[in-house]
C-alpha positions, 0 to 999 in steps of 0.5 A: 637607808636613813628613811628605812631605819626612821620608818622602823623607829630605829632613830639612833641607827638613823643618825649614825647611818647619816654620820657615816655617809657624811664622813665616808661616802664623799657625797653631798646630802640634798634636800631628801636627806634631811627631813628624816634625819631631822625627824630622828633626832631624839634631842635638841643637841643633834637637832642643831648640829644637823640645823648647822649642816643645813645652813652649810649647804644652803637648803635652809629655805627648801620648803620640805626642810624648812617645814622639818625643821618647825617640827624639830623645834616645836617637838622640843618645846622651842615653839619661839624659834619654830615660829621664825623659821616659819615666818622667814620661809619664802615659799610656803606649802600646805605641808609648812602650814600644817607643820606650825599648826601641829607645833602650836598644837603640841606645845598647848597653844591652841589659840595660836594654831587657830590664828595660824589657820586664819592666816593660812585661809586668807593666803588662799590655802586649803585645809586638807586631812592633817590640817583638819586633825591638828585644829580638831586637837586644838580645838579639844585642848582649848575648849573651843566647841564653836571653831571645832564644829565649824572645822567638822562642817567644813570637813564634811563639805569637802568630803572628808568626813569619812577619812579615818585620820579625821574621824579619829580626831573628831572622837577625841574632839567630842569626848573632851567636850562631853558630847558622846552622843556625837563621838558615838555617832561618828564611831558607828558611821565609820567604815573602816576603824583601826585600833586608834578608833577603838581607843578613842571611843573607849577613852571617851566613855571612860573619861566622861564617867561611863565605865560600863559602856567603855567595857562594853566597847573593850569587849566588842573589840576583843571579839572582832580579833583587835589586839589592845595596845598599851593605850587600851590598857591605860583606859581599861586600868581607869575604866576597872578602878572606876568600877571598883573591880579588884579581880579584873584589875589584877588580870589587867596587871597580869596581862601587862606583865606578860606583854612587858609593857611597863618597859615599853612606856612610863605611861602604862606603869603610871595608869597601873599605879593610879588604878591600885590607888583608887582602888584603895590598895595603896600598898600594891600601888606602892609595890608597882612604883618601886618596880617601874624601870622608868619613873618620871615626875607623873610617876611621883605625882600619881602616888602622892595623890594615891596616898592623899585620896587614901587619907594617908596625908603623911605618907603623900609628904614623905614621897614628896620628900623622897622626890625632892632627893632625885634632882633630875625629876623636876616637879610640874603644876601636877606636883603641886596639884598632888601635894598641896591637898596633903598639907591642907589635910594635916593643917600644915600651913607653913609647908603649904606657904613654902609651895606657894612660893615656889609656885610663884617662882614657877609662874604657876600661881594663875593656873587654875588648877594650882590656884584652886588647890591654893585656895582650898589649902588657905581656906582650910587652914583658917586663912579665909581672907588669904583664900579670897585674895587668891580666888580674886587673882586666878582666872575664873571662867570655869566652875573649878575656882568658884567651886572651891570658894563657895565650899570654903565659905560653906565649911567656915559657916558663912552660908549666906556669903557662899550664895552670894558668891553663887550669884556672883558666878551666874552674873559672870556667865559661868555655868555650875556643874554637879560639884557646885551644888554639892558646895552649895547644898553643904554650904546651906546644911552648915548654916541651917538655910533649909528652904534655900538649899531645897531651892538649889536642889530643884534648880539644879535638876530643873533650870541646869538639867544636872540629874542628882547623884548620891553626893547631892541626896547625902547634902539634902538628907543632912540639910534637913536632918541637921535642922531637926526635920528627921522624919522629913529626912528619912521620907526623903530617902524613901522617895529617892530613885537610886539605892541610898548608899552609906553616905545618905544613911551615915547623914541621917544617923549623924542627925539622929545623934545630934537631936537624940532620936533613938528609934530612928537612929536604930533604923538608920543603923540597920540599914547602914550596915546593910551597905557598909558594915566595916566602917567603925565610925557608924558603930561609933555614932549609934553607940554615942546616941545610946550613950546620950540617952542613958542606955548602957546595954545599947551601948554595950551591944554595939560595941560587941557588935563592932568587936565581933566584926574586927573593927576598932574605933579610930582613935581621935587626935588633934594637930597644931602647927608651931615653928613649922613642926606639926605636933599630933596629940591623942586623947589622954596623951602622956608622951609629948616632952611638954606633957606635965606643962600641958596638964598644968596649963589645962588645970589652970584653965579649968579652975579659970572657966569654972569661976567664969561659970563653966560646968562640965557636960558629962553627957560627952563621956561615953563610958559609965564611970564616976564623975571625977574620972568623967571631968579627967576624960573630958580634960584630956580630950585631944583638942584641949591638949592641942590648945594648951601646947598652942598657948604655952608654945606661941606669943600671947594674944596671937591665933591658935589653929587646931585640925581635928580628924573627928567631930569636936567634942560638945564639951570641948565646944563650950570650954573653948569659948571659955578659954577664948575669953581667958586668954584673949586669943582667937582659936580656930578649930577644923574639925571633920565637918567644918570650921569653928572660929572662937572669939570673945566667948563666941563661935562662928557656927552659932552652936549649929553644928 
C-alpha cells in the first residue's frame, strides 16, 4: 500500500499509511518497508524520524535501506551526511554507488561524482544504465567534455547506446557543450523516443540560440500526436521570446492557463514572466507575476531581471525592495546577478557596495557570475581600480570575467590596456567567444585603434571561426566612422553578408553627426527609418546634424516627421549619488530643494571659467534663439546641474561621479575641463557611450569621443 501511494505521487498519504502501520497493525517493518517510505519524505524532519526507526530496528546496514538514506540526505542538500553513510556501508552494490554518484550530481558536485566513479571502478563494480545517466549529467554540469565522451564510448562498447534513458542524457550533455550535431545524431538514431527525448532536443536548440530549428522540432512532435508537458512549454516560451513572436507567445500563455499549469509548477510561471519581459511587454510580465499562485526566489529574480533588461532600473530596484519584505524568500546568487546591473545602470555605487557586502557574507564573492557583475558595477560606477582588484580574485577559467574587464577598460578609453588584457587572456589558455570580440572592437572604437580593430575582426573569423553577428558589424562601422572614415564605413555596410539592422545604420548616423556629413547622414537616416522608424533617438541625431550645419528647415522637417509619428524626444537627465541618495536632474530643472544654490554656483563657475578663456559653443544649442538665451540653455544642461549639486554637497577636493542617460554635450565637456581646474576636483562622467575622467583641465578621452 505504501509503495502504491509513492508510485502514484501521493507522498503524504504514504507517510500516513506507514504511521498507521506502526501504530495499529502490531506488525514489525522489514527492510522492504523503508525504501519507499524514505522516498515519500517531503521534508527532513520526517526523514530523520524514519531514520531513527531504522536505527532502532537495526536495518541501517541493509544495502537497499542504506542506499535510500543516501538518496534522502542528498535530496535535501546534506551530501556530507550522505557521504558518511555511504563510507560506513559494509556492503555496496551498484545501486549504492549510483545513489552516491546521483547525490553529488544533485548538489552540483560533479567532480566528486567522477571521483566516486574512479573508486567504484577500482572496486570492480561495473557501470549500469543508471550510473551512466547520472555521470553524463555530472559531466554536463562540470563542462567536462572529455569524461563525457569517454563515458559515451563505454556506453557504446557495452551495448547501452540505444537505451532510452542514456540517449536522453547524451542529448542533454552534448547540448550543454554546444555540440548540436552530436545531440541531433543521437536523437535521429533513437528507435524509441519519449516526451523527455523531444523536450531534450527542443531545449538543446533553444539553449544554443537556434529557435527556428527548435520550433520546427516542436511542430514535428505535435504531428506525431505527442502532447507537450509543462517542460515543453518552458522551452517554447523561450523560443518565442527569442523569435520576438508576440502573437504565438500569447497563444502559449492561453494554452498554459487552460491546462492550469501555473498551479502544477512554479517553473512554468517563471518562464512566462521571462517570456513577456524578453518581448519588452514588461506590464504583461508584471501581471503574470502578480497572479502566480506560488512565487519562489526565481520568480522575483526573473521580474527584477526583466525590468533591468528593459531599461527600467528604478522599477527593478523597487521590486528587489519588495522582495526583501518577504522573509521566507532567501536571495541567492541569481538575485545578486539580477539586481547589480540595475544599481549599475543608475550609478548607485553605495547600494551596489552594500550588495557586495551581502555577497561576501554569503561566500558568493568567488562565484564567476556574481563576481563578473561586481566587476561591471565597480567599473561602470567609475571605480576601475576596484574592478581590477575583484578581477584578480575571481576564477578566470572562462571568458565571462575577461569579457567584463576588457569591456570596462574600453568604455574608460583605455584601449591599449584592453588589448593587453586580451593577450593575457590568450596566454592563460582561455578561449575567446563572440562577446570577447564585441568588447575588443568596442574598446578599439573608443580609443581610435582602427588598424587593431580591423585585425581583430579578421582574427575572430579566420583563427577562431566565429561568424560575425550584427553587434560585431555595428562595432566595425562605429570604429571606422568615429575615426572619420565615413565612406569606408558606408562601403563596409554595403558589403555585409547580412541585412544591416538599426544598430549598424545608427552607428553610421552617429559618425555623420560627429563629422558633420549631412549628405551621408541623410542616406543613413533613410535606411535607418526603414528598419526602425519608432526610435526617437535617430530623429534627434539627424536633427542635430542639420542644426550643426545651420539648416533649420531640415531641423523642423525632421521634428515634424517625429511628431506625426507620435514620437517625443527622450528627456536628458543626469544623476549623482550623495549620502546614499540618488538625485536626478533634468535639463532646466527648477524643482530641486537646492535649486537656487545650484544656479548660483553655476553662475559663479561660469564667470571664473570665462576669466580662464572659456567661450560658450552655441553650435550645441539646437534652437534658433538669441545668443544670451543659448548661453542660458547651455548653463541649464542636466550634467552641469548635477556637477553643481555635487560641488555644494560634498567635501572639497573629493571626486564627483555623474551619470547621464544621453551623450554628454560638447560644450558641457569643455566646461567640465575648466570646472576640474577651478575646483581642483576629479569629475567622472559616464554618458550613454563611455566614461570621461576630467582632471586638471584634461579629459581621459583625449577629446576622441
